[in-house]
N, C-alpha and C positions, 0 to 999 in steps of 0.2 A: 905170639906168632908161632905158627907150626912149621917145624923143619922136617924135611924128608930125610931118608936114610943117607943121602949123599951130602947132606948139610945145606941144601938150598931150600929156600922157601917155596911154597906152592905157587905164590904169585910170580916168583922168578921163573919157575918152569913154564907157567902159562905165557909169560912175556917172551920166553925163548921160542916156544912153539909158534906164537904169533909172528915173531921175526922170521922164522923159517918158512911159515906159510906165505908171508908177504914176499920174501925173497924168491920162493919157488913160483908164486903167482906172477911176480914181475918178470922172471925168466920166461915163463910160458907165454905171458902177454907179449914179451919182446919177440919171441920166436914166431908167434901168430902174426904180429904186426909186420915182421920182416918177411914172412911168407906172403902176406897180403900185398905188401909193397913190391915184392919180387914178382908176384903174379900180375899185379897191375902194370908194372914196368914191362913185363913180357907181353901183356895184352897191348900196351901202347906201342911198343916197338914192332910188334908183328901185325898190327892192324892195317897198315898201308899195303897196297898192292902195286907192283911195278913190273911191267912186261917190256919196258923199253930196251931195245937191243937183244931181246930174247926170242923174238918171233922169226922163224925161218922163211916165212912168206913163200910157201911151196905149193899153194893151191890156187889155181885160177879162180877168180871171183865168179860165182854163179850169178847170172842175171835172171831174175824172175821173168818168165815169159809174159808177153802181152796176152791178156785174156781174150779168147775167141768170143765173138758175139754175132748175133743175127739181128736183122732189122725187120720188125713186124710191118704189116700193111699200113698201120697208122703212123709209121715212122719211128716207133719206139725201138731203141737199141736194147737188146735183151742179153744179159749175161747169166751164166750158171755157176754157182759156187756150191761145193759139197764139203761140209766139215767131216773129216774122217781121221781115224787113227792109223798109224803105220809105224815103220821103222826107218831111221835115217842113219846113214853111215858117215858121220862127221869125220871120223878117223878110220883109216883103212882097217877093215877086219873087225870093227866094233859097231854093232848095230844098236842104236838107241831108240827106245820107244818114244814116239812123238805124235803130235797132231798137226794137221795142215788142211788147207783148202785145195781141193783137186789134186792133192799129192800128199806126201808124208810130212812136209814141213813148210811153213809159210804158205803163201798163196800167189796166184798170178797178179800182174798189174792190170787193173781195170783202167780204161781210158775213154773219155767222152768229151764232146764239145759243148761249149756254152750254148744254151737254147735247145739242146737235145732232150727228148724224153727218154728216160732210162728205167729199166726194170731189171731187178736181179732176183733170179729164182734160187733160193737158198734151201738146201736140204741138209738135214742133220743125220749123219751116219755114225755119230758117237753114241756112247751108252749113257750120256747124261745131257740135260738140257743146256742150251747156251743161246747167245744172241750174236748178231753182227751189227756193230755200230759204225756209222760213216763219220769218222772223226774229221771235223772241219767243214762238213757239208751243210749247206742251207737247204732244209727240206721239211715237210710236215712232221709234226711230233710223232704221229703214228707210224712213220716210216724211218724214224731215227735209229732204231735198233738198240735202244736203251734197255734197262732191266724189265720194263713192262712188255717188251716184245720178245719174250722167250720162245725158242723153237725146241719142242720136245724131241727126244730120240725118235727117228723114223718119220718125222713130220717135215713139212716145208713151209716156207714163208716167202712171199714175193712182193717186197716193197717196190713202189714206183714213184717217180717224181720227175720234175723238169729241172735240169741244171740251170741255175740262175746265179752265177758268180764268176769272178775272173779266173783266168788260167792260174793253176796252183797245184801244189803237191799235197794231197790229202792221203789218208790211210783208213783202213778198216780193221776192226778187231772186236773180240767178244766184250760183252758188258753185263754178265750175270751178277746180280748183287751178292756180294760176299765171296765170289769165286773168280773175279776177273784176273787177278794176278796169276793164279794157277793156269787158267786157260790161255793167257797170252804167253806165259813161260813155255808151255808145251808146244807152241808153234803157230797159234792161230793169229795171223797178222798178214797184211799185204798193203800195197800202195794203190791209190786211186788218183790218177792224174787227170786234171782238167785242162782243156785248151780253149783259146778264144782267138778270134780273127786278129785282134790288135797285137797280141803276143806273137802270133804266127808271122807277122810282118817284120819282127825284129831280127837282126842278124845274131841270134844266140845259138849256141850248140844245141841241136835238137834231134840228133840221130840216136834213138833209144838204144842203150847198151853199148854204144860206140863212143860218142863224145858227149852223151847225155846219160849219166849213169846213176841208177838207183843205189843208194847206200843205206841199207837198213841195219842199224847197229844195235846189237844186243850183248849184254854181259852174261856169261854162263859159268857154271861150275859142274864138274863131272864127279860122280861117285861110281867108279868103274866105267861101265858103258852107259849108265843111266845119268840123266840130268839130276843134279842135286838142287832142290828148291828151298832148302832150309835157310833160315835167317841166322846170321852169325851173332855171337855174343856182343852185346852193347849196340847192335845195329837196329836202332829204332826207325831208320828210314825204310826198312824192308829188305828184300833180297839184294845182296851185292855179290856178283860173281868175281872170279879170279882171273878171267880172261874174256876177250871179246871175240865176236864173229860178225861177219857182214853178209847179209843175204843168206844166212845159214852156212857160211863158209869160214872154217878156221884157217888162220895164217894166210889170208887172201892177198893176191896181187891182181892188179888190173893193167893190161897193156894199153898204152895210149898212142894213138896214131895221128893226133891232131895237136896243133899248137895250144889250143884252149880246150879244156875238158870241164864240163859242168857236172857237179856232184849234187845229187838231190839227197841231202842228209835227213834221216829220220831217226830220232832217238826212240827206239822201240823197246828199250829196257824198262823194267817195271819200277825201278827206284833210282838207278844211277844217273847222275848228272855228268855230262861231259863238257870239257873245255877244249874244243877242237882247234888245232893248228897243224903246223908241219914240222918235221924233224929238223929241217934246215932254216926254220923261222921265216920262210918266204911268205910274202903277203899274198892274199887272194882277194877276189871281188865278191862281196855278198850282193846277190841280185834279187833274192826273194826270201820271204818269211812264211809263216804258217799259211796265210790266206792269199798269197800271190806275190807278184813282182813289186819291188820297191819303186819309188819315183826315180831313183838314180842309183847306179852301183856305188857301194861303199867299200873302201879299202880296209881290210882287216888282217890281223895276224892271229887273233884268238876269237872264238865264237862259242859261247856257252849255250848248251841245249839241255833242258830238263826233259823228263819222260813225256812223250807225246808231241814235243815241239819238232818242227821241220825248218830247214833252211836250204836255199839253193846257192851254191858258191861256184865260181869259175876260177880255175887254176891255170896259169900259163906254164907250159913245159918246154924244155930245150931238148934237142935231139940227143938220145942216148942216156939221158940222166934218169935218176931215181929219186923219189922222195916218199916219205911215209906220213900218212895222215895219223896224227897223234892226239891223244887226250892228255892234257897237262894238269898239274895240281891247280886248285882253285882257292881263292882267299875270301870268298863271300858266303860261307856256309853258316855264319854265326860264330859261336865261340869255338875255342880250340878243340873241345871234346867232340862237338858235332862234326867238325872238319875231319878229325882223325878217324872217328868211327862211322861217319856217314859217307865216306868215300872221297872227301874233298882233297885228301893228300895223295890220291892214287894217280898213277900214270899208265897209259896203255898205248902200245903201237897197234894201230887199228887196221890199216890198209896200205900196201905199198903200190905206188904208181910207177910204172916202167915205161919210159918213152922209147918209141922206135928210133932207129938211127936216122930215119928220114920222116919228117912230119908234114902232114897236109897243112897248107896255109889256113888260118882262121881269121875272119874279119875282126876288127877291133870292136870292143863292146860299145854299144850306143851310150851317149851321155845321159839320155832320158829313157826311162823304161815304161812307166805306166802311171796313170792317175789313181790314187788311192780311193777306194769306195767305202771307207770307214768314216764315221762321223768324227768331227773335231770336238764335240761336246758343247759347243756354243748354244745349241738348241735343246739341251738336256732339260727334261721336265721333272725329273725325280732323281734323288740320290739314295743309294742303299749302301749299307755297311755289312761286310762279311769278315768275321774274326775266325782265323784258322787255328784250331787246336786238334790234337789227336783224338780228343773226346767227342769232336763234332764241329760243325760250322755254326757260329753264333750260339754255341753251347748246346746244340741239338744234334744228336746222332741221327743218321738217315732213317726215315720211316716211309716205306713204300706207299702207305695210305694217306700221307699228309702232304698237302701242297704248302710249300714254304713261302713262295713269292708269287704274286700275280702281276703280270705286266700287260700293258695295253698295246695292241697291234698298231704299228706305225710310230710309236714313241721312241725317242732317244733318251737313254738314262745314263747316269754316272754311277759306277760301282766302285767303292773303295774297299780294298782287300788288305788285311793286315795279318801277318804271322805273329800270333800271340804266345806261342809256347817255345820258340827257339829251335824246334826241330825243322829241318828243311822240308818245305812244302812247295807245291805249285798250284795253279788254279786254272781249270778248264771250264769253258761255258759251251754247252751244246747249241747248235743251230746258227750262232752268230760269229762274225769276225769283229773284233774290237780294236780300238786304238788305245795304246798306253799313253795317258796324258802326263802322269807324273810318277816318279819313283822316289819315295821319301821326300816329296815336295819339290824335287828338281826335274828338269827336262830329262826325258829318257835318253839313253845312249842311242846311236844311229841304228843298231841292230834291233831295237825295240820300237822303231818308228813306222814299221810297216803294219799290214793287217795281221792280227794275231788272234788265236783262239785259246792259247795256253801260254802262261807266263810263270816264270820262276819267282817264288816269294821266299827268300831265305829268312832265317830267324831275325825278328825285329824289323823286318822290311814292310813298308806300306806302298801299294801301287794303286793308282787311280785310273780307271778304265772307262771309255765311252763306247756305247754300243746301241744299235738301233734294232728294234724287233719288228721285222717286216711280215711276220706271220707265215702261214695262215693261222687264224685263231682256232684254238681247240681247247675249250675249258676243262675237258675231261682227261686229256692226255698230256702228261708233263714231259718237259725236257729236264736234263740234269745240269748241275754245276758241282764241281768236286775237285779235290786234290787228285792229280794224276800219278802220284806215287801210289801204285795200285794196292799195296798192303794198307795204306791209309784209307783209300777209297773203300776197300772191302771192310775195313773196321768201322765205317760209319761217317767218314769225312765227305759227305755228299748231301746235297739238297735238291729240291725239285721246284720248278717254276712252270706256270702255264701262261700261254698267250691268249688274251681274250679281246673281244671287241669292246669299245668304250661303253662303260656302264654294265658290262656283263660280269657275272660272278664266276668264280672257279667252281668246277664240279668235283666229283669224287673219282680219283684214279681207279680204274677197273683192274681186277686181277687179270694176269696174262692168260691168253687162250691157248698158248703152246703151239701155235701154228696149225696147219691143217693139211690133210692129204688130198692130193689130186694128181 
């Protein structure tokens, strides 16, 4: 055995060095793990957003103007929309670069009657191509405004169709494949209200901007004067802002002069899901969903809306009182991780309602509202399954040249949609309104029993939907179905279907023409 000068063996020195290395490594590993744990704890505790009690509500709510229109000799109602860039002063003295329709941010409210022929002359004043999709509208596929109907810069597109669906709160927004989130965030969105004779006879609040108020809710984040569109760490739902605005108004309030006020809620956020209620926990009446009025009013204290969904609610006010429309934390996001980092723990004060000291009398809500025009599923001739994952629907990312599903005009089908990856998703189908038959095998809650075109599908959830495809048939031009969390859609969570006559085959989707000049 060889000894060193200090009397220790070589093996002993090696063991000593090994112990020191192990001890040092253990200390370093402990420091790293502590840092990671501290960082994770910081991320966890700082992930939720809460504006409750922090909003001064100092700005009168902007009401989007009703779009001007003309009536052609053949009775067609004609609207004009121009996509344009501009600057918007959300806060005094700070000009933010934005996009809008006929203005710097958002667009006017289009309004038409059931049975009317409609034409919208769209011009693109932007420096990049975009589209205008009529979300919730039943119309020919070539007029739908999906990613195949792009309008190039400097060009125009003039879709036309006949309104053939009940009174409802619809909306319009861009739909360029891969860029929808960015275009909507910059401000391209607006409402499209439909009226019909039956709804017009009901004693409902209907004075636009007075007791019938559009409420377009978006979450935003600012980087100085600019809008920050970045996705936060761990946020696989997409963009989540740290404050909300309504109709492009920060800290908004709405003065109320009637006992009953109707709020047409639109979740125009790109990823955030809201659970609407009021600061004083007052109940409200839900009277309409995406595709129109319910059969009867439903008393609610909470109402969840995912991106793209709409609802019409009626709130009773007392003279001189105030209440705040609030979004509350939610418990159906899936696991705790998704809830924390996907916005489910967040709370927002959205809009303050201020009642005048004297209020105009409002008639009581009718006990019956409308007959639903969506199928019950009893005459369904085919079932289809759609598995939702970030990587695509049914394992296939979006391909503009591929038709995924072929449906026959006049058929009723049952579509089963399941969230397979645990990330919050929803599901929107173009052209149709559907009935939610089941949620995880059970009867849907009252707020999901009306006509719908978009439905929230949290992690692990399965929904069964019944819908009828009334056409017209067009084997070459597809409609879309997709997740309406727009970063997911842009990333490929979208598919295409065509409507054909019985026995007809699908064609090949054509490349877009980019609009035309005239």
